[in-house]
C-alpha positions as CSV (number, residue, x, y, z in Angstrom):
1,M,86.3,92.2,-45.3
2,P,85.7,88.8,-43.8
3,Q,88.6,89.2,-41.4
4,E,87.0,92.5,-40.1
5,Q,83.7,90.7,-39.5
6,Y,85.0,87.8,-37.4
7,P,86.4,90.0,-34.6
8,H,83.2,91.9,-34.5
9,R,81.1,88.6,-34.1
10,S,83.3,87.4,-31.3
11,T,83.0,90.6,-29.5
12,M,79.2,90.5,-29.5
13,Q,79.2,87.0,-28.1
14,T,81.6,87.8,-25.4
15,S,79.8,91.0,-24.5
16,E,76.3,89.4,-24.3
17,G,77.2,85.9,-23.0
18,P,75.6,82.4,-23.8
19,Q,71.8,82.0,-23.3
20,V,70.6,78.8,-21.3
21,Y,67.1,77.3,-21.7
22,K,65.8,75.1,-18.7
23,V,63.9,71.8,-19.7
24,G,61.7,69.8,-17.1
25,I,59.2,70.2,-14.3
26,Y,60.1,72.4,-11.4
27,G,58.5,73.9,-8.4
28,W,55.1,72.8,-7.1
29,R,54.4,70.7,-10.2
30,K,57.4,68.5,-9.4
31,R,56.2,68.1,-5.8
32,C,52.7,67.1,-6.9
33,L,54.1,64.5,-9.3
34,Y,56.2,62.9,-6.5
35,F,53.2,62.9,-4.2
36,F,51.0,61.1,-6.8
37,V,53.7,58.5,-7.5
38,L,54.0,57.9,-3.8
39,L,50.3,57.6,-3.3
40,L,50.1,55.1,-6.3
41,M,52.8,52.9,-4.7
42,I,50.9,52.9,-1.4
43,L,47.7,51.9,-3.1
44,I,49.5,49.1,-5.0
45,L,50.9,47.8,-1.7
46,V,47.6,48.0,0.1
47,N,45.8,46.2,-2.8
48,L,48.4,43.5,-2.8
49,A,48.1,43.0,0.9
50,M,44.3,42.9,0.7
51,T,44.5,40.3,-2.1
52,I,46.9,38.1,-0.1
53,W,44.6,38.4,3.0
54,I,41.5,37.4,1.0
55,L,43.3,34.4,-0.5
56,K,44.4,33.4,3.0
57,V,41.0,33.8,4.6
58,M,39.1,32.2,1.8
59,N,41.6,29.4,1.7
60,F,42.2,29.6,-2.0
61,T,44.4,26.8,-3.4
62,I,45.1,25.2,-6.7
63,D,42.3,22.6,-6.1
64,G,39.6,25.1,-5.0
65,M,38.6,27.5,-2.3
66,G,37.4,27.0,1.3
67,N,35.4,23.7,1.7
68,L,35.1,23.4,-2.0
69,R,37.5,21.2,-3.9
70,I,37.7,20.5,-7.6
71,T,38.4,16.8,-8.3
72,E,38.4,14.6,-11.4
73,K,34.8,13.4,-10.5
74,G,33.3,16.8,-9.9
75,L,33.0,19.2,-6.9
76,K,33.7,18.1,-3.3
77,L,32.2,20.0,-0.4
78,E,33.6,19.5,3.1
79,G,31.4,20.6,6.0
80,D,28.0,22.4,6.0
81,S,27.0,24.2,2.7
82,E,24.3,26.7,2.0
83,F,22.7,27.3,-1.4
84,L,20.6,30.4,-1.8
85,K,19.3,29.5,-5.2
86,P,18.4,26.2,-7.0
87,L,21.1,23.5,-7.3
88,Y,21.4,21.6,-10.5
89,A,23.5,18.4,-10.3
90,K,23.6,15.0,-11.9
91,E,24.5,13.2,-8.7
92,I,24.7,14.3,-5.0
93,R,26.3,11.9,-2.5
94,S,28.1,11.9,0.8
95,R,31.5,10.6,1.7
96,P,31.8,6.9,2.2
97,G,30.6,6.0,5.7
98,N,29.0,9.4,6.4
99,P,25.2,10.3,6.1
100,L,23.8,12.9,3.8
101,Y,21.6,15.6,5.3
102,F,19.2,18.0,3.6
103,Q,18.1,20.8,6.0
104,S,15.7,23.6,5.3
105,A,13.7,26.1,7.4
106,R,10.5,25.3,5.4
107,N,10.6,22.4,3.1
108,V,12.8,20.4,0.7
109,T,11.5,19.9,-2.8
110,V,13.0,17.6,-5.4
111,N,11.7,18.0,-9.0
112,I,12.4,15.8,-12.0
113,L,11.9,17.7,-15.3
114,N,11.6,16.7,-18.9
115,E,13.3,18.3,-21.9
116,K,10.6,21.1,-21.9
117,T,11.2,21.9,-18.2
118,K,7.9,20.4,-17.3
119,V,7.7,18.7,-13.8
120,L,7.2,15.0,-14.2
121,T,7.9,13.9,-10.6
122,R,7.9,16.0,-7.4
123,L,8.9,15.1,-3.8
124,V,8.0,17.7,-1.2
125,T,9.0,17.2,2.5
126,G,7.4,19.8,4.6
127,P,6.9,20.5,8.3
128,Q,3.5,18.8,8.3
129,A,3.6,16.1,5.6
130,V,5.7,14.4,2.9
131,E,4.1,14.5,-0.5
132,A,5.0,12.6,-3.6
133,H,3.5,13.6,-7.0
134,S,4.0,11.1,-9.7
135,Q,2.2,8.6,-12.0
136,K,3.3,5.6,-9.9
137,F,4.9,5.2,-6.5
138,E,6.9,2.0,-5.7
139,V,8.9,0.7,-2.8
140,K,11.3,-2.2,-3.5
141,T,13.9,-4.1,-1.5
142,L,17.6,-4.2,-2.4
143,S,17.1,-7.4,-4.4
144,G,14.4,-5.7,-6.5
145,K,11.3,-7.3,-4.9
146,L,8.2,-5.1,-4.9
147,L,7.0,-4.2,-1.4
148,F,4.5,-1.5,-2.2
149,S,3.0,0.1,-5.3
150,A,0.3,2.7,-5.8
151,D,-1.2,4.3,-8.9
152,D,-4.5,5.6,-10.1
153,N,-5.9,2.1,-10.6
154,E,-4.7,0.0,-7.7
155,V,-2.5,-0.3,-4.6
156,V,-0.4,-3.4,-4.4
157,V,1.3,-4.7,-1.2
158,G,4.0,-7.2,-2.2
159,A,5.1,-8.2,1.3
160,E,4.4,-11.7,2.6
161,R,2.5,-10.3,5.5
162,L,0.5,-7.1,6.0
163,R,0.2,-6.1,9.7
164,V,-2.2,-3.4,10.9
165,L,-1.3,-2.2,14.4
166,G,-4.1,0.3,14.9
167,A,-6.5,-0.3,17.8
168,E,-9.5,0.2,15.6
169,G,-8.3,-2.1,12.9
170,T,-8.7,-1.4,9.2
171,V,-11.7,0.1,7.5
172,F,-12.4,-0.9,3.8
173,P,-15.2,1.3,2.4
174,K,-15.5,-1.1,-0.6
175,S,-14.4,-4.7,-1.3
176,I,-11.1,-6.3,-0.5
177,E,-9.5,-9.2,-2.3
178,T,-7.0,-11.5,-0.5
179,P,-6.2,-15.2,-0.3
180,N,-5.7,-15.3,3.5
181,V,-6.9,-13.2,6.5
182,R,-5.6,-14.1,9.9
183,A,-4.7,-12.5,13.2
184,D,-1.4,-12.5,15.1
185,P,-0.8,-15.5,17.4
186,F,-2.9,-15.4,20.6
187,K,-5.0,-12.5,19.1
188,E,-8.6,-12.7,17.9
189,L,-9.7,-11.9,14.4
190,R,-12.9,-9.9,13.9
191,L,-14.6,-9.3,10.5
192,E,-17.3,-6.7,11.2
193,S,-19.7,-4.6,9.2
194,P,-21.4,-2.2,11.6
195,T,-24.1,-0.8,9.3
196,R,-24.2,-3.0,6.2
197,A,-23.9,-6.6,5.2
198,L,-20.7,-8.7,5.3
199,V,-20.3,-10.8,2.2
200,M,-17.5,-13.4,1.6
201,E,-17.3,-14.9,-1.9
202,A,-14.8,-17.3,-3.5
203,P,-14.8,-19.1,-6.8
204,K,-13.7,-22.4,-5.3
205,G,-14.5,-22.3,-1.6
206,I,-14.3,-20.5,1.7
207,E,-12.5,-22.1,4.7
208,I,-13.0,-20.7,8.2
209,N,-10.6,-22.3,10.7
210,A,-9.9,-21.5,14.3
211,E,-7.4,-24.0,15.6
212,A,-6.9,-22.7,19.1
213,G,-10.2,-21.0,19.9
214,S,-13.9,-20.7,19.1
215,L,-15.6,-19.4,16.0
216,K,-18.5,-17.0,16.4
217,A,-20.7,-15.5,13.6
218,T,-23.5,-13.1,14.6
219,C,-25.8,-10.9,12.6
220,R,-28.9,-8.8,13.2
221,T,-31.3,-10.2,10.6
222,E,-30.1,-13.1,8.5
223,L,-27.0,-15.4,8.3
224,R,-26.8,-17.2,5.0
225,L,-24.4,-20.0,4.0
226,E,-24.8,-20.8,0.3
227,S,-23.1,-23.2,-2.0
228,K,-24.2,-23.2,-5.7
229,D,-22.6,-26.4,-7.0
230,G,-21.2,-28.1,-3.9
231,E,-22.1,-28.8,-0.3
232,I,-21.7,-27.1,3.1
233,T,-19.8,-29.2,5.6
234,L,-19.9,-28.6,9.4
235,N,-17.2,-30.9,10.8
236,S,-17.2,-30.9,14.5
237,A,-17.7,-33.3,17.4
238,K,-20.7,-31.4,18.6
239,I,-23.0,-29.1,16.6
240,K,-25.5,-27.1,18.7
241,L,-28.4,-25.1,17.6
242,P,-29.8,-24.0,21.0
243,N,-32.5,-21.5,20.0
244,L,-34.4,-23.5,17.4
245,P,-38.2,-23.6,17.9
246,Q,-39.9,-26.8,19.0
247,G,-42.9,-28.3,17.6
248,S,-45.9,-29.3,19.7
249,P,-45.6,-32.6,21.5
250,S,-47.4,-35.7,20.2
251,S,-50.7,-36.9,21.6
252,A,-48.8,-39.7,23.4
253,G,-47.3,-37.1,25.7
254,S,-43.8,-38.5,25.7
255,R,-41.4,-36.7,27.9
256,Q,-38.3,-38.0,26.3
257,K,-35.4,-35.6,25.5
258,I,-34.7,-37.0,22.1
259,Y,-35.5,-34.6,19.3
260,E,-35.6,-34.8,15.5
261,L,-34.2,-32.0,13.4
262,C,-36.7,-30.9,10.8
263,V,-36.4,-28.6,7.8
264,C,-39.2,-26.5,6.5
265,P,-39.7,-26.0,2.7
266,N,-38.5,-22.4,3.2
267,G,-35.3,-23.7,4.8
268,R,-36.3,-23.0,8.4
269,L,-35.1,-25.5,11.0
270,F,-37.0,-26.7,14.0
271,L,-37.0,-29.5,16.6
272,S,-39.6,-32.1,17.0
273,Q,-39.8,-34.8,19.6
274,A,-38.6,-38.0,18.0
275,G,-40.9,-41.0,17.7
276,S,-40.9,-44.4,16.1
277,S,-41.2,-42.6,12.8
278,S,-40.6,-39.1,11.6
279,T,-42.7,-36.5,13.4
280,C,-41.7,-33.5,11.2
281,Q,-45.0,-33.8,9.2
282,I,-47.0,-33.5,12.4
283,N,-45.3,-30.1,13.4
284,T,-45.5,-28.4,10.1
285,S,-47.3,-25.5,11.8
286,V,-43.9,-24.2,12.8
287,C,-43.1,-23.5,9.1
288,L,-46.1,-21.2,8.7
């Protein structure tokens, strides 16, 4: 029985033949796959070329990019730089031997903030003015000597000499306190009050000295020299009072040109023709 079946099975196989099953992608699917693979390779090559070109144009290096370099001390910029938003830095300085420029189309503002981001000091340089907002403004020399200081209470000038070059001089609406007021060499000094009084006071004394010229004091109504505890000294080879009134001549009718200087009880001065004795008592009518 088994032997009869074997020849029968072999006959069916030989008569029908072996069956073959195809595995894979064929036809238009295969062509589309190759096309996408080729397109992907082209995109990869283009992307790589663009990356290399950008690195080359932007000058990317290990130390930085373009004019920007990363050093141990911070960032280093070479050439002109433009910042579109606020810049926060601990220190900004130029290269040794080169100046540092800040350029803006409108203004340059420097703010100093506290821990709560409140502005403490502000410096604004604009097209029309330079403004500094702070509690106190100081200008010092390299050695630390104070040259100028200003706050709400006072303005201090620490220089040895303050020069005013304006043609109209300096106007002080209130008082001024100084140990010395003098003009430049070969220039005249004028202390003038056009509409009010001019008062000079000192706890120990006032010295008015003109070494190479004349001294002139004029006023409209009254000129007063007052010393509370001391004396007033007029030290000169000649002292002239040309416009003093003269008393009436004595009955003797002397024509001599020698006069006596008399003082009225109210302090008024007048001249009286000198005689053998004082003639001030005779001309007291001038004091009335």
